[in-house]
SEVEX-136893 format. One record per residue (C-alpha): residue number from 1; residue in three letters; x, y, z. Coordinates in nm, 4 decimals. Example, Ala and Ser with C-alpha at 12.3 -4.5 7.8 and 13.67 -1.06 7.14 Angstrom:
ATOM | resi | resn | u | v | w
ATOM | 1 | ALA | 1.2300 | -0.4500 | 0.7800 $
ATOM | 2 | SER | 1.3670 | -0.1060 | 0.7140 $
//
This chain:
ATOM | resi | resn | u | v | w
ATOM | 1 | MET | 1.0103 | 1.2189 | -1.3924 $
ATOM | 2 | MET | 0.8907 | 0.9085 | -1.2744 $
ATOM | 3 | PRO | 1.1947 | 0.6055 | -1.3110 $
ATOM | 4 | ASP | 1.1309 | 0.2996 | -1.5542 $
ATOM | 5 | PRO | 1.0530 | 0.0485 | -1.3285 $
ATOM | 6 | GLY | 1.0259 | -0.2250 | -1.6331 $
ATOM | 7 | ARG | 1.3481 | -0.4106 | -1.4968 $
ATOM | 8 | LEU | 1.2718 | -0.4733 | -1.1673 $
ATOM | 9 | VAL | 0.9100 | -0.5838 | -1.2826 $
ATOM | 10 | ASP | 1.0217 | -0.8085 | -1.4759 $
ATOM | 11 | LYS | 1.2270 | -0.9325 | -1.2199 $
ATOM | 12 | LEU | 0.9341 | -1.0002 | -0.9651 $
ATOM | 13 | GLY | 0.6964 | -1.1653 | -1.2231 $
ATOM | 14 | LEU | 0.4253 | -0.9792 | -1.0798 $
ATOM | 15 | GLY | 0.0748 | -1.0425 | -1.1868 $
ATOM | 16 | ALA | -0.0486 | -0.7156 | -1.0697 $
ATOM | 17 | PRO | 0.0079 | -0.3864 | -1.2021 $
ATOM | 18 | LEU | 0.1631 | -0.1533 | -0.9881 $
ATOM | 19 | ILE | -0.0905 | 0.0959 | -0.7812 $
ATOM | 20 | ALA | -0.0619 | 0.4184 | -0.6130 $
ATOM | 21 | VAL | -0.2132 | 0.6609 | -0.4277 $
ATOM | 22 | TYR | -0.2500 | 0.9957 | -0.5431 $
ATOM | 23 | ASP | -0.4110 | 1.2521 | -0.3860 $
ATOM | 24 | ALA | -0.4737 | 1.5152 | -0.6772 $
ATOM | 25 | PRO | -0.7016 | 1.8501 | -0.7003 $
ATOM | 26 | SER | -0.9266 | 1.6817 | -0.9986 $
ATOM | 27 | THR | -1.0118 | 1.3562 | -1.1686 $
ATOM | 28 | GLU | -0.8874 | 1.4558 | -1.5132 $
ATOM | 29 | GLY | -0.6494 | 1.1924 | -1.6259 $
ATOM | 30 | PHE | -0.7080 | 0.8899 | -1.3900 $
ATOM | 31 | GLU | -1.0300 | 0.7798 | -1.6171 $
ATOM | 32 | PRO | -1.1814 | 0.5014 | -1.6307 $
ATOM | 33 | LEU | -1.3167 | 0.5718 | -1.2835 $
ATOM | 34 | VAL | -1.4963 | 0.3749 | -1.0201 $
ATOM | 35 | THR | -1.6433 | 0.4983 | -0.7103 $
ATOM | 36 | PRO | -1.8214 | 0.3224 | -0.3742 $
ATOM | 37 | VAL | -2.1798 | 0.3198 | -0.4220 $
ATOM | 38 | PRO | -2.2883 | 0.6031 | -0.2050 $
ATOM | 39 | GLY | -2.4368 | 0.4937 | 0.1396 $
ATOM | 40 | ARG | -2.2228 | 0.1572 | 0.1240 $
ATOM | 41 | HIS | -2.0238 | -0.0061 | 0.3413 $
ATOM | 42 | VAL | -1.7262 | -0.1243 | 0.0765 $
ATOM | 43 | CYS | -1.3733 | -0.2158 | 0.1782 $
ATOM | 44 | ILE | -1.1372 | -0.0480 | -0.1078 $
ATOM | 45 | PHE | -0.9481 | -0.4143 | -0.1688 $
ATOM | 46 | GLN | -1.2636 | -0.4886 | -0.2998 $
ATOM | 47 | PHE | -1.1892 | -0.3262 | -0.5459 $
ATOM | 48 | TYR | -0.8157 | -0.4819 | -0.6496 $
ATOM | 49 | PRO | -1.0315 | -0.6404 | -0.9450 $
ATOM | 50 | ASN | -1.0756 | -0.3285 | -1.0648 $
ATOM | 51 | PHE | -0.7299 | -0.2029 | -1.0662 $
ATOM | 52 | LEU | -0.6227 | -0.5466 | -1.2281 $
ATOM | 53 | GLU | -0.8213 | -0.4222 | -1.4767 $
ATOM | 54 | GLY | -0.6382 | -0.0281 | -1.5108 $
ATOM | 55 | GLU | -0.9387 | 0.1147 | -1.2994 $
ATOM | 56 | THR | -0.8862 | 0.3881 | -1.0462 $
ATOM | 57 | LEU | -1.0786 | 0.4231 | -0.7598 $
ATOM | 58 | LEU | -1.1885 | 0.7877 | -0.6571 $
ATOM | 59 | LEU | -1.2033 | 0.8604 | -0.2829 $
ATOM | 60 | THR | -1.3437 | 1.1883 | -0.1327 $
ATOM | 61 | ARG | -1.4566 | 1.2863 | 0.2309 $
ATOM | 62 | GLU | -1.8127 | 1.2633 | 0.0896 $
ATOM | 63 | ASN | -1.7921 | 0.9176 | -0.0188 $
ATOM | 64 | PHE | -1.5077 | 0.7079 | 0.0910 $
ATOM | 65 | GLY | -1.6905 | 0.3542 | 0.0837 $
ATOM | 66 | CYS | -1.5713 | 0.2148 | 0.4551 $
ATOM | 67 | GLY | -1.5336 | 0.3799 | 0.7576 $
ATOM | 68 | GLY | -1.1926 | 0.2848 | 0.8050 $
ATOM | 69 | ALA | -1.0618 | 0.4435 | 0.4761 $
ATOM | 70 | GLY | -1.3407 | 0.7558 | 0.5440 $
ATOM | 71 | THR | -1.1203 | 0.8025 | 0.9095 $
ATOM | 72 | TRP | -0.7544 | 0.7320 | 0.7836 $
ATOM | 73 | LEU | -0.7744 | 0.8113 | 0.4086 $
ATOM | 74 | CYS | -0.9740 | 1.1003 | 0.4052 $
ATOM | 75 | GLY | -0.9731 | 1.2404 | 0.7640 $
ATOM | 76 | VAL | -1.3694 | 1.1879 | 0.8220 $
ATOM | 77 | ARG | -1.4112 | 1.0768 | 1.1505 $
ATOM | 78 | THR | -1.7407 | 0.8538 | 1.1293 $
ATOM | 79 | ARG | -1.7734 | 0.7543 | 1.4386 $
ATOM | 80 | SER | -1.6515 | 0.8653 | 1.8168 $
ATOM | 81 | ARG | -1.3246 | 0.7508 | 1.9608 $
ATOM | 82 | ASP | -1.5124 | 0.4805 | 2.2371 $
ATOM | 83 | ASP | -1.7019 | 0.3211 | 1.9678 $
ATOM | 84 | TYR | -1.4147 | 0.3115 | 1.7679 $
ATOM | 85 | VAL | -1.2449 | 0.1596 | 2.0662 $
ATOM | 86 | THR | -1.5164 | -0.0744 | 2.1256 $
ATOM | 87 | PHE | -1.5140 | -0.1775 | 1.8072 $
ATOM | 88 | LEU | -1.2215 | -0.2996 | 1.7722 $
ATOM | 89 | TYR | -1.1702 | -0.4728 | 2.0892 $
ATOM | 90 | GLU | -1.4310 | -0.5662 | 2.1991 $
ATOM | 91 | GLY | -1.5353 | -0.6435 | 1.8608 $
ATOM | 92 | GLU | -1.3129 | -0.7752 | 1.6548 $
ATOM | 93 | GLY | -1.0432 | -0.8575 | 1.9249 $
ATOM | 94 | LEU | -0.7350 | -0.6571 | 1.7934 $
ATOM | 95 | LYS | -0.5820 | -0.5783 | 2.1347 $
ATOM | 96 | CYS | -0.5232 | -0.7284 | 2.4386 $
ATOM | 97 | SER | -0.7305 | -0.4490 | 2.6564 $
ATOM | 98 | ARG | -0.9173 | -0.1389 | 2.6092 $
ATOM | 99 | GLU | -0.6175 | 0.0514 | 2.7206 $
ATOM | 100 | VAL | -0.3904 | -0.0857 | 2.4896 $
ATOM | 101 | MET | -0.6509 | -0.0800 | 2.2325 $
ATOM | 102 | GLY | -0.7076 | 0.2903 | 2.3203 $
ATOM | 103 | LYS | -0.3284 | 0.3881 | 2.3119 $
ATOM | 104 | TRP | -0.2825 | 0.2795 | 1.9541 $
ATOM | 105 | PHE | -0.6005 | 0.4566 | 1.8872 $
ATOM | 106 | ASP | -0.4551 | 0.8088 | 2.0335 $
ATOM | 107 | GLY | -0.1449 | 0.7384 | 1.8841 $
ATOM | 108 | ALA | -0.2588 | 0.6693 | 1.4832 $
ATOM | 109 | ARG | -0.2696 | 0.9636 | 1.2832 $
ATOM | 110 | PRO | -0.4857 | 1.0276 | 0.9552 $
ATOM | 111 | TYR | -0.3402 | 1.1132 | 0.6369 $
ATOM | 112 | ARG | -0.4008 | 1.4925 | 0.5238 $
ATOM | 113 | MET | -0.5906 | 1.5507 | 0.2400 $
ATOM | 114 | GLU | -0.4219 | 1.8121 | 0.0307 $
ATOM | 115 | HIS | -0.6394 | 1.8260 | -0.2336 $
ATOM | 116 | ALA | -1.0510 | 1.7006 | -0.2564 $
ATOM | 117 | ASN | -0.9436 | 1.3543 | -0.4099 $
ATOM | 118 | VAL | -0.7681 | 1.0243 | -0.2728 $
ATOM | 119 | LEU | -0.7526 | 0.8217 | -0.5798 $
ATOM | 120 | ILE | -0.6183 | 0.4430 | -0.6034 $
ATOM | 121 | GLY | -0.5212 | 0.2959 | -0.8915 $
ATOM | 122 | PRO | -0.2868 | 0.2100 | -1.1695 $
ATOM | 123 | LEU | 0.0464 | 0.3828 | -1.1503 $
ATOM | 124 | ARG | 0.0296 | 0.6373 | -1.4440 $
ATOM | 125 | GLU | 0.3862 | 0.8556 | -1.5946 $
ATOM | 126 | ASP | 0.1953 | 1.1466 | -1.6412 $
ATOM | 127 | ARG | 0.0356 | 1.1311 | -1.2797 $
ATOM | 128 | TYR | 0.3595 | 1.0637 | -1.0794 $
ATOM | 129 | GLY | 0.3926 | 1.4209 | -0.9020 $
ATOM | 130 | LEU | 0.0453 | 1.3368 | -0.7709 $
ATOM | 131 | ALA | 0.1385 | 1.0253 | -0.5931 $
ATOM | 132 | LYS | 0.2530 | 0.9485 | -0.2278 $
ATOM | 133 | SER | 0.3045 | 0.5809 | -0.2332 $
ATOM | 134 | ILE | 0.2941 | 0.3128 | -0.4478 $
ATOM | 135 | THR | 0.2251 | -0.0357 | -0.3747 $
ATOM | 136 | PHE | 0.3207 | -0.3947 | -0.5059 $
ATOM | 137 | PHE | 0.0889 | -0.7071 | -0.4922 $
ATOM | 138 | VAL | 0.3455 | -1.0103 | -0.4397 $
ATOM | 139 | ASN | 0.3869 | -1.3121 | -0.3568 $
ATOM | 140 | PRO | 0.6412 | -1.4472 | -0.1432 $
ATOM | 141 | ASP | 0.9243 | -1.4698 | -0.3288 $
ATOM | 142 | ALA | 0.8506 | -1.1327 | -0.5246 $
ATOM | 143 | LEU | 0.8058 | -0.9912 | -0.1465 $
ATOM | 144 | SER | 1.1771 | -1.1225 | -0.0613 $
ATOM | 145 | ILE | 1.3389 | -0.9645 | -0.3344 $
ATOM | 146 | LEU | 1.1527 | -0.6195 | -0.2616 $
ATOM | 147 | VAL | 1.2553 | -0.6890 | 0.1541 $
ATOM | 148 | ILE | 1.6296 | -0.6884 | 0.0239 $
ATOM | 149 | GLY | 1.6109 | -0.4376 | -0.2514 $
ATOM | 150 | ALA | 1.4632 | -0.1632 | 0.0174 $
ATOM | 151 | HIS | 1.7368 | -0.2907 | 0.2254 $
ATOM | 152 | TYR | 2.0120 | -0.1948 | -0.0528 $
ATOM | 153 | CYS | 2.1415 | 0.1712 | 0.0329 $
ATOM | 154 | SER | 1.9937 | 0.1517 | 0.3815 $
ATOM | 155 | LEU | 2.2439 | 0.2343 | 0.6722 $
ATOM | 156 | PRO | 2.2873 | 0.0646 | 0.9993 $
ATOM | 157 | GLY | 2.1515 | 0.2547 | 1.2679 $
ATOM | 158 | GLY | 1.9341 | 0.4221 | 1.0363 $
ATOM | 159 | PRO | 1.5238 | 0.4383 | 1.0039 $
ATOM | 160 | PRO | 1.4084 | 0.0770 | 0.9513 $
ATOM | 161 | ALA | 1.3779 | 0.0495 | 0.5290 $
ATOM | 162 | VAL | 1.1080 | -0.2243 | 0.5939 $
ATOM | 163 | ILE | 0.8340 | -0.2193 | 0.8493 $
ATOM | 164 | ALA | 0.5069 | -0.4166 | 0.9331 $
ATOM | 165 | PRO | 0.2766 | -0.1893 | 1.1205 $
ATOM | 166 | PHE | -0.0697 | -0.2772 | 1.2749 $
ATOM | 167 | GLY | -0.3237 | -0.0890 | 1.0872 $
ATOM | 168 | ALA | -0.6385 | -0.1841 | 0.8823 $
ATOM | 169 | GLY | -0.5321 | -0.2140 | 0.5099 $
ATOM | 170 | CYS | -0.6301 | 0.1046 | 0.4143 $
ATOM | 171 | MET | -0.3707 | 0.2224 | 0.6346 $
ATOM | 172 | GLU | -0.0838 | 0.0120 | 0.5037 $
ATOM | 173 | LEU | -0.1321 | 0.2210 | 0.1936 $
ATOM | 174 | LEU | -0.0235 | 0.5607 | 0.3288 $
ATOM | 175 | PRO | -0.1165 | 0.7040 | 0.6435 $
ATOM | 176 | LEU | 0.1613 | 0.4555 | 0.8407 $
ATOM | 177 | PHE | 0.4651 | 0.6223 | 0.7144 $
ATOM | 178 | ASP | 0.5852 | 0.8732 | 0.9304 $
ATOM | 179 | ASP | 0.7390 | 1.0622 | 0.6412 $
ATOM | 180 | LEU | 0.6787 | 1.0168 | 0.3053 $
ATOM | 181 | ASP | 1.0599 | 1.1939 | 0.2458 $
ATOM | 182 | ARG | 1.2265 | 0.8822 | 0.3462 $
ATOM | 183 | PRO | 1.2748 | 0.5702 | 0.1560 $
ATOM | 184 | GLN | 1.0737 | 0.3375 | 0.3308 $
ATOM | 185 | ALA | 0.8723 | -0.0166 | 0.2795 $
ATOM | 186 | VAL | 0.5412 | -0.1191 | 0.4633 $
ATOM | 187 | ILE | 0.4795 | -0.4712 | 0.4372 $
ATOM | 188 | GLY | 0.1139 | -0.4859 | 0.4230 $
ATOM | 189 | ALA | -0.2098 | -0.6750 | 0.3483 $
ATOM | 190 | THR | -0.2028 | -0.8246 | 0.6785 $
ATOM | 191 | ASP | -0.5334 | -0.6833 | 0.8132 $
ATOM | 192 | VAL | -0.7808 | -1.0469 | 0.8525 $
ATOM | 193 | ALA | -1.0857 | -0.8357 | 0.7635 $
ATOM | 194 | MET | -0.9267 | -0.7499 | 0.3761 $
ATOM | 195 | ARG | -0.7426 | -1.0196 | 0.3198 $
ATOM | 196 | ARG | -1.0544 | -1.2221 | 0.1709 $
ATOM | 197 | HIS | -1.0609 | -0.9422 | -0.1148 $
ATOM | 198 | LEU | -0.7260 | -1.0876 | -0.1980 $
ATOM | 199 | PRO | -0.5654 | -1.3774 | -0.3494 $
ATOM | 200 | PRO | -0.4444 | -1.6257 | -0.0516 $
ATOM | 201 | ASP | -0.0815 | -1.5919 | -0.2280 $
ATOM | 202 | ILE | -0.0629 | -1.2317 | -0.2374 $
ATOM | 203 | LEU | 0.0602 | -0.9519 | 0.0062 $
ATOM | 204 | ALA | 0.1030 | -0.5504 | -0.0446 $
ATOM | 205 | PHE | 0.4509 | -0.3990 | -0.0279 $
ATOM | 206 | THR | 0.4001 | -0.0553 | -0.0588 $
ATOM | 207 | VAL | 0.6632 | 0.2264 | -0.0666 $
ATOM | 208 | THR | 0.7652 | 0.5835 | -0.0341 $
ATOM | 209 | LYS | 0.8947 | 0.7633 | -0.3751 $
ATOM | 210 | PRO | 1.2549 | 0.8118 | -0.2630 $
ATOM | 211 | LEU | 1.2514 | 0.4138 | -0.1850 $
ATOM | 212 | PHE | 1.0334 | 0.3408 | -0.5310 $
ATOM | 213 | GLU | 1.3162 | 0.5639 | -0.7257 $
ATOM | 214 | GLN | 1.5843 | 0.3450 | -0.5220 $
ATOM | 215 | LEU | 1.4510 | 0.0165 | -0.6258 $
ATOM | 216 | CYS | 1.4117 | 0.1516 | -0.9736 $
ATOM | 217 | ALA | 1.7550 | 0.1876 | -1.0207 $
ATOM | 218 | MET | 1.9031 | -0.0991 | -0.8940 $
ATOM | 219 | ASP | 2.1204 | -0.1858 | -1.1894 $
ATOM | 220 | GLU | 2.3204 | -0.5160 | -1.3026 $
ATOM | 221 | GLN | 2.5534 | -0.4978 | -1.0568 $
ATOM | 222 | SER | 2.2752 | -0.5304 | -0.8084 $
ATOM | 223 | PHE | 2.1768 | -0.8761 | -0.6753 $
ATOM | 224 | LEU | 1.8980 | -0.8996 | -0.9162 $
ATOM | 225 | PHE | 2.1415 | -1.0253 | -1.1608 $
ATOM | 226 | LYS | 2.3336 | -1.2136 | -0.9097 $
ATOM | 227 | PRO | 2.3429 | -1.5923 | -0.8427 $
ATOM | 228 | PHE | 2.0977 | -1.5900 | -0.5550 $
ATOM | 229 | LEU | 1.7823 | -1.4428 | -0.7499 $
ATOM | 230 | LYS | 1.9247 | -1.7246 | -1.0412 $
ATOM | 231 | ASN | 1.9104 | -1.9998 | -0.8795 $
ATOM | 232 | LEU | 1.5821 | -1.8690 | -0.7153 $
ATOM | 233 | GLU | 1.4185 | -1.8678 | -1.0973 $
ATOM | 234 | LYS | 1.5326 | -2.1720 | -1.1945 $
ATOM | 235 | ALA | 1.3987 | -2.3645 | -0.9245 $
ATOM | 236 | ARG | 1.0846 | -2.1999 | -0.9724 $
ATOM | 237 | LYS | 1.1171 | -2.3188 | -1.3755 $
ATOM | 238 | LYS | 1.1939 | -2.6908 | -1.2422 $
ATOM | 239 | GLY | 0.8941 | -2.6884 | -1.0574 $
ATOM | 240 | LYS | 0.6560 | -2.6061 | -1.3326 $
//
């Protein structure tokens, strides 16, 4: 059963719906759907306006829009390992050497699809069982709230509650998690290549379902209802 995120969403003051990545055997219940134009390169974040309108993006092994999404979300290798490394190192300059770029590529793990469809769109209560991660599109204030929230139940010495790993924007939505059963978050939308498709003050905060459930469970005893956040809310209201 999906927890109620209403109290958390109200405190965050989000301007965008919560977005989930689903792995589903069919597309039933996800309508309205939108798909990439077959054979045309398109970043999944170009569909951000569609997410705002309540539409869900459908990706399959046959139609994934971008080679990166094909590789990291659908497990379809669209070019050779050396071609990938050349593009990312020489073409985009994303690592300090070809060797470092190659080691990163060799260590990166694509998501393994369980079903025929990867869907990215609004979080749906009746499809929560098929969700793999949930993403908040946030401004800096909301990001700070979620970072603190991610650490709310985190114990010292355990796995980090929040990570900001290197990777493509689509990777930050799912495959960069080592364990989807661990309460953890990725600060995403840090890929410069996809930033132009989002408003300049928006980042992504993507969480596993265990962390989502912890965040939704924060009550009046948490910092959400204490002076620090109240003072921030007052300061923002004065600034309007």
